[in-house]
DRENPA-3360 file (N, C-alpha, C; in nm, 2 decimals, always signed):
BEGIN
1 = VQLQASGG = +8.78/+4.05/+2.04/+8.74/+4.21/+1.99/+8.77/+4.23/+1.81 ~ +8.70/+4.25/+1.79/+8.74/+4.24/+1.59/+8.73/+4.40/+1.56 ~ +8.82/+4.47/+1.54/+8.77/+4.65/+1.53/+8.81/+4.65/+1.35 ~ +8.75/+4.76/+1.30/+8.75/+4.78/+1.20/+8.74/+4.96/+1.19 ~ +8.84/+4.99/+1.17/+8.89/+5.19/+1.12/+8.82/+5.17/+0.97 ~ +8.79/+5.30/+0.99/+8.72/+5.38/+0.86/+8.71/+5.56/+0.87 ~ +8.69/+5.57/+0.75/+8.69/+5.74/+0.74/+8.79/+5.84/+0.70 ~ +8.89/+5.75/+0.70/+9.07/+5.79/+0.58/+9.03/+5.85/+0.49;
9 = GLVQAGGS = +9.07/+5.96/+0.39/+9.07/+5.99/+0.28/+9.21/+6.12/+0.28 ~ +9.14/+6.17/+0.18/+9.28/+6.31/+0.10/+9.16/+6.40/+0.11 ~ +9.29/+6.54/+0.25/+9.22/+6.63/+0.24/+9.34/+6.73/+0.26 ~ +9.23/+6.84/+0.23/+9.35/+6.97/+0.25/+9.39/+7.01/+0.35 ~ +9.54/+7.07/+0.36/+9.58/+7.08/+0.48/+9.47/+7.20/+0.58 ~ +9.42/+7.15/+0.66/+9.30/+7.23/+0.78/+9.22/+7.21/+0.80 ~ +9.17/+7.09/+0.74/+9.09/+7.06/+0.68/+8.99/+6.95/+0.79 ~ +8.93/+6.91/+0.76/+8.87/+6.78/+0.96/+8.84/+6.64/+0.83;
17 = LRLSCAAS = +8.87/+6.55/+0.94/+8.80/+6.39/+0.89/+8.75/+6.38/+1.04 ~ +8.66/+6.27/+1.03/+8.61/+6.19/+1.13/+8.64/+6.02/+1.12 ~ +8.70/+5.98/+1.20/+8.73/+5.83/+1.18/+8.67/+5.73/+1.27 ~ +8.60/+5.62/+1.22/+8.52/+5.55/+1.31/+8.61/+5.39/+1.27 ~ +8.60/+5.39/+1.45/+8.64/+5.26/+1.46/+8.52/+5.12/+1.53 ~ +8.52/+5.07/+1.42/+8.34/+5.01/+1.49/+8.40/+4.85/+1.59 ~ +8.37/+4.79/+1.67/+8.41/+4.68/+1.74/+8.27/+4.60/+1.79 ~ +8.34/+4.46/+1.68/+8.22/+4.34/+1.73/+8.29/+4.21/+1.82;
25 = GGTFSNYA = +8.22/+4.20/+1.93/+8.28/+4.05/+1.93/+8.30/+4.05/+2.09 ~ +8.27/+4.15/+2.15/+8.31/+4.19/+2.32/+8.23/+4.27/+2.39 ~ +8.22/+4.30/+2.49/+8.14/+4.40/+2.56/+8.23/+4.49/+2.54 ~ +8.21/+4.63/+2.47/+8.30/+4.71/+2.37/+8.30/+4.79/+2.52 ~ +8.24/+4.83/+2.61/+8.25/+4.94/+2.70/+8.37/+4.87/+2.83 ~ +8.39/+4.74/+2.83/+8.52/+4.72/+2.92/+8.68/+4.72/+2.87 ~ +8.66/+4.79/+2.71/+8.75/+4.79/+2.66/+8.83/+4.96/+2.66 ~ +8.91/+4.99/+2.69/+8.95/+5.12/+2.66/+9.02/+5.09/+2.52;
33 = VVWFRQAP = +9.02/+5.24/+2.45/+9.03/+5.23/+2.34/+9.13/+5.35/+2.28 ~ +9.27/+5.32/+2.23/+9.37/+5.38/+2.18/+9.40/+5.38/+2.05 ~ +9.41/+5.52/+2.02/+9.43/+5.51/+1.85/+9.61/+5.59/+1.83 ~ +9.66/+5.49/+1.76/+9.82/+5.50/+1.69/+9.84/+5.52/+1.51 ~ +9.88/+5.58/+1.51/+9.94/+5.65/+1.39/+10.07/+5.58/+1.33 ~ +10.09/+5.55/+1.20/+10.21/+5.48/+1.13/+10.25/+5.62/+1.00 ~ +10.30/+5.69/+1.02/+10.33/+5.82/+0.89/+10.46/+5.69/+0.81 ~ +10.41/+5.72/+0.66/+10.55/+5.65/+0.53/+10.66/+5.65/+0.60;
41 = GKGREFVA = +10.75/+5.52/+0.63/+10.89/+5.51/+0.67/+10.93/+5.59/+0.84 ~ +10.82/+5.59/+0.87/+10.81/+5.58/+1.00/+10.78/+5.52/+1.08 ~ +10.78/+5.50/+1.20/+10.71/+5.46/+1.32/+10.64/+5.41/+1.39 ~ +10.54/+5.34/+1.45/+10.38/+5.42/+1.50/+10.42/+5.47/+1.62 ~ +10.29/+5.60/+1.61/+10.29/+5.64/+1.70/+10.16/+5.68/+1.78 ~ +10.16/+5.69/+1.91/+10.07/+5.71/+2.02/+9.97/+5.88/+1.98 ~ +9.87/+5.86/+1.97/+9.76/+5.94/+1.92/+9.67/+6.01/+2.02 ~ +9.58/+5.95/+2.07/+9.48/+5.93/+2.18/+9.39/+5.79/+2.24;
49 = GISGNADS = +9.38/+5.82/+2.34/+9.37/+5.72/+2.44/+9.19/+5.77/+2.49 ~ +9.11/+5.66/+2.54/+8.97/+5.69/+2.63/+8.96/+5.55/+2.72 ~ +8.90/+5.58/+2.79/+8.87/+5.47/+2.86/+8.77/+5.41/+2.82 ~ +8.75/+5.31/+2.92/+8.60/+5.21/+2.84/+8.48/+5.31/+2.89 ~ +8.45/+5.38/+2.97/+8.36/+5.44/+3.00/+8.39/+5.57/+3.00 ~ +8.49/+5.61/+2.90/+8.49/+5.76/+2.86/+8.51/+5.86/+2.94 ~ +8.47/+5.82/+3.04/+8.56/+5.97/+3.17/+8.70/+5.96/+3.21 ~ +8.79/+5.96/+3.04/+8.85/+5.95/+3.12/+8.94/+5.94/+2.92;
57 = TYYEDSVK = +9.01/+6.06/+2.89/+9.12/+6.07/+2.74/+9.24/+6.13/+2.75 ~ +9.29/+6.08/+2.68/+9.44/+6.17/+2.62/+9.52/+6.18/+2.57 ~ +9.59/+6.24/+2.52/+9.63/+6.30/+2.38/+9.80/+6.33/+2.39 ~ +9.85/+6.30/+2.24/+10.01/+6.34/+2.22/+9.97/+6.46/+2.19 ~ +10.09/+6.54/+2.25/+10.12/+6.66/+2.28/+10.06/+6.75/+2.15 ~ +10.11/+6.66/+2.07/+10.09/+6.69/+1.88/+9.98/+6.73/+1.84 ~ +9.88/+6.65/+1.89/+9.73/+6.66/+1.85/+9.64/+6.72/+1.93 ~ +9.72/+6.78/+2.01/+9.60/+6.82/+2.15/+9.54/+6.98/+2.12;
65 = GRFTISRD = +9.43/+7.01/+2.11/+9.33/+7.09/+2.05/+9.28/+7.07/+1.90 ~ +9.36/+6.98/+1.88/+9.31/+6.97/+1.74/+9.24/+6.85/+1.70 ~ +9.26/+6.71/+1.83/+9.19/+6.59/+1.76/+9.07/+6.58/+1.89 ~ +8.98/+6.49/+1.86/+8.91/+6.47/+1.98/+8.87/+6.32/+1.96 ~ +8.91/+6.23/+2.10/+8.85/+6.09/+2.10/+8.75/+6.12/+2.14 ~ +8.65/+6.03/+2.11/+8.54/+5.98/+2.18/+8.43/+5.87/+2.15 ~ +8.35/+5.84/+2.20/+8.30/+5.67/+2.21/+8.15/+5.70/+2.19 ~ +8.09/+5.59/+2.18/+7.94/+5.55/+2.17/+7.92/+5.41/+2.19;
73 = NAKNTAYL = +7.91/+5.37/+2.32/+7.94/+5.20/+2.37/+7.83/+5.16/+2.30 ~ +7.69/+5.20/+2.27/+7.58/+5.12/+2.26/+7.57/+5.14/+2.10 ~ +7.66/+5.16/+2.04/+7.73/+5.16/+1.90/+7.83/+5.05/+1.90 ~ +7.91/+5.09/+1.98/+8.03/+4.96/+2.00/+8.09/+5.04/+1.89 ~ +8.12/+5.16/+1.89/+8.21/+5.26/+1.79/+8.27/+5.34/+1.89 ~ +8.42/+5.38/+1.84/+8.49/+5.49/+1.86/+8.50/+5.57/+1.79 ~ +8.51/+5.71/+1.81/+8.58/+5.83/+1.70/+8.70/+5.90/+1.72 ~ +8.77/+5.95/+1.64/+8.86/+6.02/+1.63/+8.80/+6.15/+1.54;
81 = QLSSLKPE = +8.79/+6.19/+1.59/+8.76/+6.37/+1.56/+8.87/+6.47/+1.48 ~ +8.95/+6.44/+1.37/+9.07/+6.52/+1.33/+9.03/+6.63/+1.24 ~ +9.08/+6.77/+1.33/+9.05/+6.91/+1.26/+9.18/+7.02/+1.27 ~ +9.17/+7.09/+1.20/+9.35/+7.20/+1.17/+9.39/+7.08/+1.09 ~ +9.43/+6.97/+1.03/+9.49/+6.87/+0.99/+9.60/+6.93/+0.91 ~ +9.70/+6.89/+0.95/+9.89/+6.92/+0.87/+9.90/+6.83/+0.78 ~ +9.98/+6.88/+0.71/+10.04/+6.76/+0.62/+10.13/+6.65/+0.67 ~ +10.18/+6.71/+0.81/+10.22/+6.61/+0.91/+10.15/+6.49/+0.96;
89 = DTAVYFCT = +10.05/+6.49/+0.95/+9.91/+6.45/+0.99/+9.91/+6.34/+0.88 ~ +9.93/+6.30/+0.80/+9.96/+6.19/+0.72/+10.02/+6.06/+0.76 ~ +9.89/+5.98/+0.76/+9.95/+5.87/+0.80/+9.84/+5.72/+0.79 ~ +9.90/+5.60/+0.84/+9.76/+5.50/+0.84/+9.75/+5.51/+1.00 ~ +9.62/+5.53/+1.01/+9.55/+5.53/+1.16/+9.47/+5.42/+1.17 ~ +9.51/+5.39/+1.33/+9.51/+5.21/+1.36/+9.39/+5.23/+1.50 ~ +9.32/+5.19/+1.51/+9.25/+5.18/+1.68/+9.30/+5.04/+1.74 ~ +9.28/+5.05/+1.85/+9.30/+4.98/+1.93/+9.24/+4.94/+2.06;
97 = ADLRALFT = +9.21/+4.81/+2.09/+9.16/+4.82/+2.20/+9.22/+4.73/+2.34 ~ +9.17/+4.74/+2.47/+9.27/+4.63/+2.57/+9.18/+4.68/+2.67 ~ +9.14/+4.59/+2.76/+9.10/+4.58/+2.90/+9.15/+4.63/+3.00 ~ +9.30/+4.67/+3.00/+9.38/+4.74/+3.10/+9.30/+4.85/+3.08 ~ +9.28/+4.89/+3.21/+9.29/+5.05/+3.22/+9.36/+5.15/+3.15 ~ +9.30/+5.28/+3.15/+9.37/+5.37/+3.08/+9.49/+5.42/+3.11 ~ +9.51/+5.43/+3.26/+9.61/+5.49/+3.34/+9.70/+5.39/+3.32 ~ +9.68/+5.22/+3.32/+9.81/+5.12/+3.31/+9.81/+5.14/+3.15;
105 = IATMISEG = +9.72/+5.19/+3.06/+9.81/+5.14/+2.91/+9.89/+5.30/+2.91 ~ +9.88/+5.43/+2.94/+9.94/+5.56/+2.93/+10.10/+5.48/+3.00 ~ +10.05/+5.44/+3.10/+10.22/+5.42/+3.15/+10.27/+5.33/+3.05 ~ +10.28/+5.25/+3.00/+10.34/+5.14/+2.91/+10.31/+5.23/+2.79 ~ +10.27/+5.29/+2.76/+10.28/+5.41/+2.61/+10.42/+5.49/+2.64 ~ +10.43/+5.50/+2.74/+10.52/+5.63/+2.80/+10.65/+5.58/+2.81 ~ +10.67/+5.45/+2.82/+10.77/+5.38/+2.82/+10.82/+5.27/+2.69 ~ +10.72/+5.32/+2.60/+10.72/+5.29/+2.43/+10.68/+5.11/+2.41;
113 = NYGMEYWG = +10.57/+5.05/+2.50/+10.52/+4.96/+2.52/+10.37/+4.97/+2.42 ~ +10.39/+4.94/+2.28/+10.25/+4.97/+2.20/+10.15/+4.83/+2.22 ~ +10.19/+4.74/+2.32/+10.14/+4.57/+2.30/+10.00/+4.62/+2.36 ~ +9.96/+4.67/+2.27/+9.77/+4.69/+2.34/+9.72/+4.48/+2.26 ~ +9.66/+4.47/+2.34/+9.54/+4.33/+2.28/+9.50/+4.34/+2.17 ~ +9.41/+4.43/+2.12/+9.36/+4.42/+2.02/+9.43/+4.54/+1.89 ~ +9.44/+4.49/+1.78/+9.44/+4.60/+1.66/+9.37/+4.59/+1.54 ~ +9.26/+4.66/+1.49/+9.20/+4.63/+1.33/+9.32/+4.68/+1.28;
121 = KGTLVTVS = +9.29/+4.69/+1.15/+9.34/+4.73/+1.03/+9.35/+4.85/+1.02 ~ +9.44/+4.93/+0.94/+9.42/+5.11/+0.96/+9.40/+5.21/+0.86 ~ +9.31/+5.28/+0.87/+9.26/+5.35/+0.76/+9.32/+5.49/+0.74 ~ +9.37/+5.55/+0.62/+9.49/+5.60/+0.54/+9.40/+5.68/+0.54 ~ +9.48/+5.85/+0.66/+9.48/+5.93/+0.62/+9.56/+6.01/+0.56 ~ +9.52/+6.09/+0.45/+9.63/+6.20/+0.32/+9.64/+6.35/+0.36 ~ +9.67/+6.44/+0.38/+9.65/+6.61/+0.40/+9.73/+6.63/+0.30 ~ +9.70/+6.68/+0.26/+9.80/+6.76/+0.14/+9.79/+6.93/+0.18;
129 = S = +9.93/+6.95/+0.12/+9.95/+7.09/+0.15/+9.91/+7.20/+0.09;
% end
């Protein structure tokens, strides 16, 4: 599976952006999608995940209520709606895909294992204060 994230840019604090993750080369609905981010000078951080059929989602605590993950399997695309953005949300955002169940992935991530099967190139989000 090949993944391409897009939609990043420069936005003022309090603003919104929608990131897209376009997939090709596989049956998209078979894959859970997880977004990670990496801020300048920091390690990668889990942001949000969604199951293949979109019946389950989960979020990192700091983005709950502000970010929304979704997907359109007919378009082979996942989305991350970013709202009420803060300067600390500034990062490169990566979308990933994995055949494992979202519950299994969540367990992996809780243990610090970010070994998702497929990674796309990131898209930069910059939030100015």
